[in-house]
Structure formats: C-alpha cells, structure tokens
N, C-alpha and C positions, 0 to 999 in steps of 0.2 A: 307375762312370760310366753314366749313363742312355743309352738308345738315341738319344734326341733329341740329346744332346751329341755322341755318336759320329757321328751323321749330319752334324752341322754341321762336324765336323773332317775329313770326307772331302775328298779333293783329288787325290792322284796317280792314282787310278783314272779320274777324269774326264779328266785331262790325257792319260793313256795312251789312253783310249777315243777321243778326238778326234785323237790322233796317228796311230793306226792306222785309224780310221774315216774315212779320206779318200776320195779319188776311187777308190782301189783297191777298197774294199768297196762303194762306191756303184755303180761301173761293173760290177764282177763280179756283184753281186746283181741289178742292173738287166738285165745281159745274160742272166743265168740266167732271170729272170722273163720277159723279152721273147722269148727263144728257146724256153723249155721250160715256160712257164706256172708252175704251182705245184709241179711234180714234183721240184724240187731244193731245196725249203725244208729238207728233212732235213739237207742239207749244212751249213746254218748252225748247226743244233743240234750236229752232229758237231764242227765247228770250235770251237764254244763250249766243249765239254768239253776238247778238246785245248788250247785257249788258256788256260783257267783252270788246268789242271793244270801246264802248263809255267811260266807266270808265277808262280803261287803257290809252286812249288818254288824258283824262283830268288830270289824275295823272302824266303822263309823262310831260305834259305842265308845271305843277306846279314845278316839280323837275328840269327840264331843265332850265327854265327861272328864277326861284326864285320868280315869281309873284304868287299872289293868282288867283284862277279861275275867280273871279269877276274882278280883274284888267285886265285879259286877255280879257274877254267879253267887258269890257269898251273900248277897242281899237276900237270896231266897233260902238261905240256911247253910250251915257248915256241911250238912250231909252230902250236898251235891259236889262240894269240893273233894270230899273223900272218894266219891264215885269217880270223879275225873282223875284223881291221883292213881287209883287202882287201875283204871282204864289205860292211862298213859304208860304206867310201868309195864303192864302186860303187853299192850299193843306195841310199845317201843321195843321190848325184848324180842317178840316174835317177828316184828317187821324187820329189824336189823338182822335177825337170824337168817331170814330168807335172802336179804341183800348180800350177806357174807357168802352164802352158798352160790348164788347166781353170779356174783362178781368173779369168784374163782372158776366157775364152770365156763363162763364166757371167755375169760383170759386163757383157760386151758385149751379151748377149741381153737383160739387164734394163735397161741404160742405154747404148744404142748412141750413140757419139759420131759427129758428122758428118765422118767420115774413114775411108778404107779401113783405117787402122791402129788402129782403135778397140780391138780385142781386145789388140793388142800394147801400147798405151798403158796399158790397165788392168792387164795383167800386170806391166809395169815398175813401175807405181805401187804395187801391192800387194806386190811384191817388196821395195821400199824400206821399206814399213810393217813387213813381217815381219822384215826385217833389223834394224830399230830395236828391235822388241820382244825379239828374241833377243840382240842385242849389248848393249843397255843395260838391258833389263828383266829377263831371266832367268826362272827358274822361277816366282817369285811373281806376276809379271805375267801369265804365260800360264795359271796356275791360276785366277785371277779371270776371265780371258777365257773359259776353257773351261767353267767352271761356268755362265756365262750362256748361252754358245752351245749347250751340249748340251741345255738346256731348250728353247731356241728351235727347234733342229733336230728334236728329238723330237716337239714339238707340230706342227711343219710336216708331217713325214712322216706323222703320224697323220691329219691332215686330208686329205692327198693320198690315202692308202690308203682312207679312208672315201669320199671323192669318187669313187674308181674303181669303187665298187660291186662288191667282190670276191665270189667264190663260197666260202662257209664250208666246204662239203663238200670242195671242191678243196684248200683250205688244210689241213684236217685230214689228208687223204690224203697230201699232199705232205710234211707234217711227220712223220707216224707210219709211213709205208710207204716205206722207201728204195728208189728205183729209178734206173736209169741209162738214160734214154730214148734212142731212136735219134737220130742226129745230124741237126740241122736248121740251115740257114742258114750264116753265116760261121764260127761257132765250134762245135766238137764238144762234146758233153756232158762228155766226159772232160776236155777242155781247160778248160771252165768250172769243173768241180769242182776241178781242180788250182789254178785261180786263186783259188777260194774258200778252199781249204785253205792256199794260200800266204799270203793275206791274214790268215787266221785263226790259223795256228800256225807257219808256217815263216819268217816275216820276221825279219831281224835287229833290227827295231824292237822286238821283245819284250824285248830287252836293256835298253831304256830305262826300264822300270818300276822296276827295282831302283835306278836312279839318281834317279828322281823321288821315291821314298819317302825316300831319303837327303836330297834337297833339302828335303823337307817337314819333316825333323827326326826322322824315325823311324829310329833307329840302333842299337837293341838289342832283345833278346827281349821286352821289356815291351810292344812295339807289335805283337806277332803277331796278336792278335785284331782290333785296329783295322785292320791291313793287310788281313786276310782279308775283313772287312766292306767295306772300301774297294774291293777287287778284285771282290767279288761284285756290287756296285752298278755298277762300271764295265763289267764284262763283260756284265751284264744289259742295260745300255743299248745296247751294241753288238749284242747278240742281237736285241733288240726292233727296232732300226732296220734291221738286216739283213733281218729278216722283212718289215717294212713296205715296204722297197724292192722285194723280190721280189713281194710281193702287189700293189703299185701297178703295177709293170711288167707282171705277168702279166695283170692285169685291163684295162690300158690299151693297152700296146704289142703284146703277144702276139697278140690277135685281128686286128691290122692287118697282121701279117706283115712288119713293117719291121725292117731290120737296123740296129743301132747302130754308127755309125762315128765320131762325135765328140760333143762336149758339146752342140752345137746340136741334134742329133737328140733327145737326152734331153729338153731343155727344150721344144723346139718341138712334140714329140708330145703332151706334157701340155698345152701351150697349145691345140692343135687340139681335143683331146678335152674338156678341162676349162675352157677359156677363159682369160681374163687371170689369174684367181685361181690356176689351175694353173701358169701361167708364173712368177708371182711367188713362190709357195710353193716349187716345185721348184727354181727358179733360185737362190733364197736358200739352200736346202739344199745345192745343188751348190757354191755359192761358199763356204759355211761349212765344208763338208767339206774342200775343197781348201786354203783359207787356214789352217785350224787344223792340218792335217797339215804344211803348209809350215813353220809356226812350231814345232810340236812335234817334228818330225823334226830340224830344225836344232838346237834346244836339246838334245834327248836324245842325238843322235848326237855332238854336240860334247862332251858330258860323257863319253860312252863313249870317244871317241878320246883325250881328255885323260888319262883314266885309263890307257889303253893306253900312251900315250907316256911317262907318268911311270913306268910299270912297266918298259918296255923301256929307257928312258934315265933312270935315277935322278937324274942331275945336273939334270934339268929339274923335279924334284919341288919343289912349294911347300908352305908350312906348312898352308894350308887343305886340308881333305879334299875330294876331288872330289865334287860333287853339291850342295854348299851354294851360297849366294849368292856366296861368295868365288871360286868357279870362274869367274865372269864376267870377272875381271881376269887370268886365266891367259892367257899369249900363245898357247898351243895352242888353247884354247877360242875365242879371238877369231879366230884364223886359220881355224879350222873354220867358224865362222859366216860369215866373208867368202867362203870357198871355196864352201860349199853355197848361199849366197844368190845369187851372181853367175855362177859357172861354168856353170850350165845354161842361161843366157839365149840361147845360140845356137839353141836349139830353136824360138824364136819366129820364126826366119827360114828354117825348113824346112817341108816339107809333110807331116810325120809326122802320122798319125791318132792322137790321144791314146788312144782307147778300145783300139785294137789294142796300143799301147805298154804300157798299164796291164795288160791281160790277160797279155801276154807276160812282163812283169817279175814279176807275181804268181805265175805258174806256174813261172818259173825259180827263185825263191827257195825253192821246195820242196826244191831240191837241198841246201840248208843243213841241213835237218832231220836227215839221217843223220849229220851231223858234230856239231852242237850238242847234240842231245838225248841221245845216249849219254854224252857228256862230262858233261852235267848229271846224268844218272842216277848216274854214278860218284861224283861229289863229294857229292851229296845223300844217298847211301846209306852214306857213310863214318861209322861209329859214333864214331870218334875225333874227328871234326869236329862232327857233328850230335847225338850222344848220343841221347836219347829222341825227338828231333825228326826223326830220319831218316825217309825215305819209308815209307809203309805199302804193303801189297801192291797195293791198288787203284790208287794213284797210279803205281806202277811199271808196272802192267799197261797203264794208259792211255798212258803215254809210250812203252812198247815197241810198242804197237799203232800209235801215231803214226808211228814209224819205219818199221814194216812197210807202212803205207798210203803213206807218202811214197816208199819204194823201189818199190813196185808201180806207183804212178801215174807215176813218172819213167820206169820201164822201158817201160810202155805208150806213153807219149808219144814216147819215143825211137824205139820200133819203128814207130809210126805215121808219124813224121817221115821215116824212111828208106824 
C-alpha cells in the first residue's frame, strides 16, 4: 500500500485530535503563553511523548488481542472498570459543560444577537446540532467533519501566530530548555503545567481512540502500521496547534499583562492587537475547538460506557460489536448521548468563569494517571496476550515516568492548596 493511499485512509487520529484538542488545550496553552511567554512550550513536547506512548499502547492492545480496552482492564479486576465508569461520567459531564459555554461565547463574539441572551441562544443551538450529529450520525459523520475542521483550524492558528510577530529565539529556548518560572498572575506555573499534562496524557478521553479505530473498521493486527501512522499524524497536529497557541498568546497577550478569565478575553485581546482579522480567525478557532470536542466526547464516551455496561451487565449485550455504526442503535449509547448533551445546560444560567473551570478540570484529571497507566502497563506487557508485540523498554520507561510526574505534580498541588 502506497503512502498516499495510507494518508487517504487516515481518520481516527483526526477525530481523536479534535476530541481532545478542545477548549482544554486551547485555554491551557493560551494561559501558559499569556502568563509565562514562551517558557512553557517544552511542556507541550513532553505531553506529546506521553500522549503518543499511552494511546499507541492501548490501540496496539486492542488490535493484537481482539479485546476491547475495557475487557483488557477487567483482567485486573472489576473495581477498575467501576473507577473508569465514574471517571468517564464525571469528566464527560464537566468537559461537555465547558464546551457548551465556550461554543456559545465564541459564536456570540463573532455574531452577537440583539439580546442579552445571545451567548445562551448560540450555546443551545449548537448543543442541538451536536446532539443530532452524535445521535443520528455517529462516527462516520464526525470523521468527515473533523478532517475538514482540522485543516481549517490549523491554517487559522498558523495565520494568528504569524500575525503575532513572535520571537524565534524565545520559541527555541522555551522548547529546548525546560524551566518552571516563578508564579505570575492568577494561575501558578505548576497549576498550568498540570493542566497541560492533564489535557495531554491524563484524561479519560484517551480511552476513546481505541473505540474510534474499531468504528473505522480496524479490528485486527493487520492494521497496526496504519494505526501507528494515523496516530502520528493526529498527535503531530495537536502538537503543532498547541505550540501555535502558546506562541500567539506569548507574543500578543503576555506583553499586555492581561489575565484570561473567559472566552471573550481570548478573542477580544486578539481583536485589539490584530484587528477584525484576528477576531474572526481566533474566534472561529475557539468555536471549532469547542464544538468538535463536544461532538467527539459525546460519541467517544458513549461508546466507552456502552462497552462497560455490556461487560458489567451481559444481558444488555447486543449482537453488534461496540464501536461500529451499529452502536448508534444501542439503548445505552442513545441514553449516554442524551445525558451528556443536555444535563450540563444548567451551566448557562450560572456565573462560572469557563477558563478557571477548564484549568481546574484539566489539572484534576491528572489524578487518574496513577490508576489507568499502571493497569495499561500490566496488560500490555503480558506475553501470553501480546506475544512479540508486548511493550519495549522505552515505552515502559515513558509510561513509568508519566506516573511519576503525575504523582509528583499532584503532591505539589495538594501541598500548595493546604
């Protein structure tokens, strides 16, 4: 198979990229650049390594063994399945809650309606659109949507970064020389790094990639090379956009000394510095990140929970394997889509600041790393299951280091809190 053919067949990596590259990555990277200039770009590279290792191992397990990821985790005990279920339900609810707020805020800045309820109306409208795509469209629809959107967002962020007139020397130093600068403004550097690692490697959203490749039709060991190429492209897109966000914020927001508190801050600052073009480009990028994550998380988490419920309650198991288009008709899948689409809407009638909420959620999900990663290490190093495809020493080293970093950052944050 030629490289051109392989590239045309890519898909799950782009869906996954836009599922996780939502306002979490956008706000975390923007806050990093706004508060600390170029000095935290290295954290994007670190999370890139963690993210690729974690997701590639999980995808390899599914393709080599023929089991779902939930079935693999269940080999260590049903307790871990319950932890995953609770984590997915909570993280999905809060994650989609933030996307609903940010989608409406971005649309309101771009197309303000003549009413005080403009942002709320936009949020409700796009929630209905996202629900329709997830409930009736499923994976195939969002793959087409994500392929188009990732090209648009990547181009937009590139333009914004160039218009910001960044410092090349500062970018190189921030990328190649890891530092943890002294705290400035609303968010400590440690808190921001935890948020970056949370979005990069700690989120339960990482579970969704294994279900996206199944929905794509990649279900055995013959798709290993295709899956690896797909993930490389997807993660590379996330890395590039994360760096562009930090660069743009470092060159535009950081010199002004302005703290980010909501979506309007992000868009308005670029409007003031770069004019109407900055508003349109960054506003569209913010909307695209929020809306694509809303759809991707809803579909991906619904597939994960459906698999969990079928495992815990075999009587609910249907003939279709979870992950394919047939999953759309599963009552658990449909119930999950309804729950995650509409249960967070109460956030629209509160005064919660979305940037603070996103950073908090992203830093908290780091707590799941010490649970999920050792379990993944255990099953992916089982020679009886994986054979010659079990992890090599480098992959194991990266995952162990991820656990150590997560434990350290959690400890430091807890100590700082008290």
